[in-house]
Phi, psi and omega in degrees: 000322180299318183297320180295318182292319178295321179293318179296318177297318180296317182291323175297318178298314180302310183296318181290332179284335179276349181290139177226100182301322176298319179294319181292320179292317179297320182294314182297319176302313180297314182297323180290328184274314189256354182090190185248025178297320182283153179295329184055035181283326186224107183249126177237136180237155176213128175288121182206134177048056180056031176201196182236119173278136181228130174246122182256122177053029174078001183232315187267125188239125179236161174229127181248125182280183183293340178264017178065022171281134183262133178238155175265141178254330181226169186297324178293327177290327179294317180301313181288319180300317186288348176303314184251358186222165170296177182315136179278133176279143173292140180301134180273051180231161177278333181295144177246180180310310184297325176295313181297317182298323180298327183250358183286147180227000000 
């Protein structure tokens, strides 16, 4: 019984350490806005220019401002965004996909 409890505690600790609330929030905002068409297998985020840069599955790049408004950073993100929404606004930042990719984790 003691071994089971220790194993459970260890697994809980590992799971909680992997959690990233900012990443989860960004993912949920994007899924709510653009739908679930993308696989969302690999999400990378970066704090950049008073917002959050988000790269979805290595191709689609978005920027989310402090008010949770989503902007598109590259052409592929515009294509996916515009399927379910009016035209996507270009992100009002200087950083580009490659800049966000360099610092995203």
